[in-house]
C-alpha positions in Angstrom: 229.0 -58.4 171.3 226.4 -55.9 172.8 223.9 -57.7 175.0 221.2 -55.3 174.2 221.6 -55.9 170.4 221.3 -59.6 171.0 218.2 -59.0 173.1 216.6 -57.2 170.2 217.7 -60.0 168.0 215.8 -62.4 170.3 212.7 -60.2 170.2 212.8 -60.2 166.4 213.2 -63.9 166.3 210.2 -64.3 168.6 208.1 -62.1 166.4 209.0 -64.1 163.4 208.3 -67.5 165.0 205.3 -69.5 163.8 203.9 -69.5 167.4 203.9 -65.7 167.7 202.5 -65.1 164.1 199.7 -67.6 164.7 198.9 -66.1 168.1 198.6 -62.6 166.5 196.3 -64.0 163.8 193.9 -65.7 166.2 194.0 -62.6 168.4 192.7 -60.6 165.5 189.8 -63.0 165.1 188.9 -63.2 168.7 189.0 -59.4 169.0 186.0 -59.3 166.5 183.9 -61.6 168.9 183.3 -59.9 172.4 181.5 -63.0 173.8 184.4 -65.3 172.9 186.9 -62.8 174.1 185.2 -62.4 177.5 185.0 -66.2 177.8 188.7 -66.6 177.3 189.6 -63.7 179.6 187.4 -65.0 182.4 188.8 -68.4 182.0 192.5 -67.3 182.1 191.8 -65.0 185.1 190.1 -67.9 186.9 193.1 -70.2 186.2 195.5 -67.6 187.4 193.4 -67.0 190.6 193.6 -70.7 191.4 197.4 -70.9 190.5 198.2 -67.9 192.8 196.1 -69.4 195.7 197.9 -72.6 195.3 201.4 -71.0 195.2 200.2 -69.1 198.3 199.8 -72.2 200.2 196.0 -72.7 199.9 194.9 -76.1 199.0 193.1 -76.8 195.7 189.7 -75.4 195.8 187.4 -78.1 194.3 184.7 -75.7 193.5 187.0 -73.4 191.6 188.5 -76.3 189.8 185.1 -77.4 188.8 184.3 -74.0 187.6 187.4 -73.8 185.4 186.5 -77.3 183.9 183.0 -76.0 183.0 184.5 -72.7 181.6 186.9 -74.8 179.5 184.0 -76.9 178.1 182.3 -73.7 176.9 185.6 -72.6 175.3 185.9 -76.0 173.5 182.5 -75.4 172.1 183.3 -72.0 170.6 185.6 -72.3 167.5 187.2 -68.7 168.0 187.8 -69.2 171.7 189.1 -72.7 171.2 191.6 -71.6 168.4 192.8 -68.7 170.5 193.4 -70.9 173.6 195.4 -73.5 171.5 197.5 -70.8 170.0 198.0 -69.0 173.3 199.1 -72.2 175.0 201.6 -72.8 172.2 203.0 -69.3 172.4 203.1 -69.5 176.3 205.1 -72.7 176.0 207.6 -70.9 173.7 208.0 -68.0 176.2 208.3 -70.4 179.2 211.0 -72.3 177.3 212.9 -69.1 176.7 212.5 -67.9 180.3 213.9 -71.4 181.4 216.8 -71.2 179.1 217.6 -67.7 180.4 217.1 -68.6 184.0 219.2 -71.7 183.8 222.1 -69.8 182.1 222.2 -67.2 184.9 221.6 -69.5 187.8 225.2 -69.8 188.7 225.8 -67.9 191.8 222.1 -67.7 192.8 222.8 -70.4 195.5 224.0 -67.5 197.5 220.4 -66.7 198.4 219.5 -70.2 199.4 218.7 -70.6 203.2 221.0 -73.0 204.9 
C-alpha cells in the first residue's frame, strides 16, 4: 500500500462526493453575481476575524458579533448567497470530519509535546 496513492484516492472520493459537487455548482452560480459574492466573502472574513481574536484570548466583541448577525440576515435574503453559504457549510463539515479522523488516527505519541 502506497500512502500517496491512498491520498489521491481520498482526493478523488472528496471530488466525487455530493457535498463537493454541490459546492462547485453553487460556486459557479455565485461567481456570476459580484454583489452576492462580495457579501459572502465579507461575511466569512468577518467570522474568521472574530474566531481568530477569540482564539488569541480576546473576549467576544459584541459589536463584531452584532455586525456578523446583520451580515447573515442580508445573506439569508439573497438566494444565491444563501445557497452558497448552505453548501459551503456542508462541504466544510465534510472537510472538518476528515481532518478529525486523520488527526485522531495519528494522535498516538503526540502527548510527547504536552506540558507537564
